[in-house]
N, C-alpha and C positions, 0 to 999 in steps of 0.2 A: 682548887675545889674545900683548902681546909686541910684536908686528910693527913694529910703528910705528917705533919704538925699536931694532933690528935693523941694521945696517950690511950693506948687500948690493951685490955688486960688479953693475956695466954693463957693458954690455946683462947679460938672464936668458938662460940659457941653456933651448932647448928643456925641455928635464924642471922645470925650475925655475919655467917658466911655465907648465908644464899643472898643476905639482904647485896653484900657485897658486888656478887658474882654473876647472880642472873637481875635480879629487881634495877642493881645502877647499871651493871654490866661492865665494872675492872676486869682488867685484865689479871691473870696471875703472878705476872709478874710485880704488875702494880699495888696490887697482896701484899705478894712478900714485903718489897715497900714497906708495905704500911707497920707490918708487924715487926720485922727486924732480921725476916729470917730467909732462909731461899723455896724459889717458886718448887722446887721437890717437897718439899712442906708444909707446902699450901693445898698440890697433889693428892697429900696421903690424905687430910682432911677430909677432902673434899668425899673423894670412894669410900672416906669413912661412913660420912657422913649421909650417902647414897646420894648427892648433887653432880646429873649428866656434867660433863665438860662440854664443853661449845669446838667444833673444829675449826683449829690454827685458819686462815685465810692469809696466806705471803704476799706480799707483790703488790697492790689493790693501791693501785691510785684511782683520788678523784679528777671528774671530768671538769677540765676548767675554763673552755674555750666559752663565749658569750651563749647565753640559757636565760629563760624565763628565771626559774630558780637559781642560779647564781648571782640575777640579780637583785633581787629578794634578798637573798642572806645579804649582800653586800651591806644593801641599806640596815637592814636588824644592827648587822657589827660594825656598820655607823654610828650608833644607836646604843640603844641598851647589851646588846651581847657583846663577847670581849674576845678575844683566841693572843692570849700567852706565853709564855714556857715558863714552866712550873718543876723544880729545881727540890729533888726529894733523897732523903742523902742516910742512905742506910748504913745505923753504927757499927752492927752487929759484923757487917761486914767491910766496913770501912769502902762505902763504895758509892758517887753519885749518880742519881739519870737524871734525865730530862724527859718531860712530857711535853708533849707540842696539842693543847687545847683547846679547844672550838666549845663555848659555852654561853648558854642562855638561863639567866634566873628570873621569872614571872609568875604574878600570882594568879593572870589571866590563865584556861589550858588552853582555850582554842587556839590562841597565841602561841603558847609553846607544840603545839600540835603540826601549825599550820611551817613552822621552824622545823622541825623535824622534820616530815614530808622534804620540804626541803631539801634541804645535807642530804637525806637518804637519794636521791633523785638524779645526786651529783656524784655519788657511788661510796660514800661515806656514811660509817657505821655506828651512828650514834644512841644514844640513853636517854630514856624520860623516864622521867619518878618525879615522885608529891615528896615533894620535903614539907614535912610539919614544924617547923621550926618551935625548940622549946627555946621560953622566953626566959633571959638573966638579964640582974640589975641595968645593962646596958639598954639594954633592950626594954624594957621598964619606962626608960627616960626621955626614948621613940621609938611612938608604940607601933608606930609604920613596921619599925623594923619587925615584930612580932607576927607580923602576917608568916603563912606557909608562902614557898615556893615550890612552881613545877623548877625545871630544871633540866635541859637540856643539854647533851654533853658527847662529846665524839675527840677523838685522837686522832691527828694527823698529820707531821708534818714537813710532808709537799701544801696541805694548803695554808699550815701554820705563812711559814716561805714566802706563798704564793701574794696572802695578803698584805705578812709589813711591808711587800715592797711598792706597793700599788703606792700611784703617786696621782691625785687629781684628775690627773689628762688619763691614765692609762681606767681608772672606772667610767667617765664619759664614753671611753669606745665601748668597754664593756656595756656598758646596760645601754648602748645605743638603739633603738627598735622596740627593747624593753622597759622603757619609763617608769611606767605603772607599773611597774613589778618592783621596781629602786623607789618608786615614790610609797607605794606599801608598807613596805618593808622597815622604812622611816621611820613614815606617820605611826606604826602599829606599835613604834619604842621611845618615837620622842613627840607624840604628836595629841595633842587633843581637840575637841570639838568644843567652844560656848555655844550656849543657845538661851538668849535674850527673849523678848514677846515681839522685839519687833527682829532681831534680824541673825542669822545664823555665825557662827567665824571661824575658821581651824589654824591653829596655829600648831608651828612644830620648832622646837626649840635645843640645839648646841651651846657646847663650849667653847667650841673651831670656830673662827667666823668663816675658814677656808672650805669648810663640809655647811653650810649654811649657804654659803655665796653655788656652792654646785646645786641642793637642796630646790634655790632658786632659780635657776636657771634650767633645771632640768619642768620647773612647774611651766615657767614661759615659754618650751617647746612643746608643750603642752596647752596652753593655749590660757592658759592660766595668767589673773592683773592682779601681783604678790604687793604685799612691801614687807619690808626689811628696816626693822630695827636692835636696837642694844639696851641690857636690861644690867647694871648692877645689884650685887649681889655680895655679901660678906660670906667668906670662911675662914675662922678661924683667925681671922684682924686683920685679912686682909684685902682687902678692895678686887675682884673679879667681876665677868663680865659674860650675860649670856645672852647668846643671840640667836632672834627670833624672826623667823620668817613665817608670813598669815595673808590667808585669803579671807574674804569677806566681802558679803549680797549674798542674796537667797538664793538664785540663778549660780552661779558660779561654787559657793556650797556643794548642791546637791549637783551639780555635775562631776564635782569634784571624787563624792562617794561613786558616784556610777562610773566611771573613770578605771577610778583605783579601789573600790571593793575590797576593804580591810575587814578581816574578820572582828577584830575587836575596836568601840569608838567613833560605831554606826548606830547614830538617828533612824536613817534611814530603815530600819530592816529588820 
C-alpha cells in the first residue's frame, strides 16, 4: 500500500495511530515497521492514548475449497484486485519483513463492500476504509488519479501462495458450478455496458489473452453468444494489446444481468 516508503514523523499523534490501527486495521508489527521502532514501543503509545488493542488470533486459515465466494474473489483478482508480496525494511533494527497482501482499490463503495464480505466469508480478516486522495502535480496531469478510493486490504500468506500457484485449468475446476459468481467478480473489475438507442452491449477487457479466453469459455458455458477481438494501445512508446470479449443483443444482455447480478454497472436495477 505504499506505507513502507512514506516518511513519518515520530512520535505519532493519537489520531494518526488510531487511523492506522483501528480504521485501517494494520497490525502492531506492521505499524512498528512503518516507524522503524519495536512493536513494544507501539504498544506503549496505544496504551498511552487509550486505544484498545485487538485480541491476537493465531493460526487462522482461509477456506480455499470451491465456493461462490472464492469464485467471485478469483474473478475480482484477475481484474482490478491484486495479490502481492510486499517487502518492508526496518532500518533502525536492520531487519526485513514481508507482508502477503490482498488488495482492491476502487471508486465504487458497493463493489468494495461486496469484495470485503467475500473475503470475510472465506475466513480472511479484511479491512475496508475510504481514502480521500490529496492531489499532487502528477495526479493533476491525469484527473482520474485524483478520485478518492475505497480500499479493501487483507494479509495472508496461505492465500497468496494459493493464488500465485493457480493455473487456468485450476481456476476452471474451482469455479465449476459457480460460474455466475466468477463472471460477476470479473465484470465488476473489468466490465462495462454500452447503451445505444438500438442495442445494449457488455464488454470485458484484459491485457492477458488467456484470461479473456477463460472468461469467453465460461460465458459460452452459461449459454451466451460472444465475440472476441484484440485492440492495440500505446504504453510508454510501446505497442501493446488488450483483449476484449463482448455480448451484444438486448435479449442476451438482459439475460446476462439477470444471471450475473453485478452490484455496479447494471442498467436494469
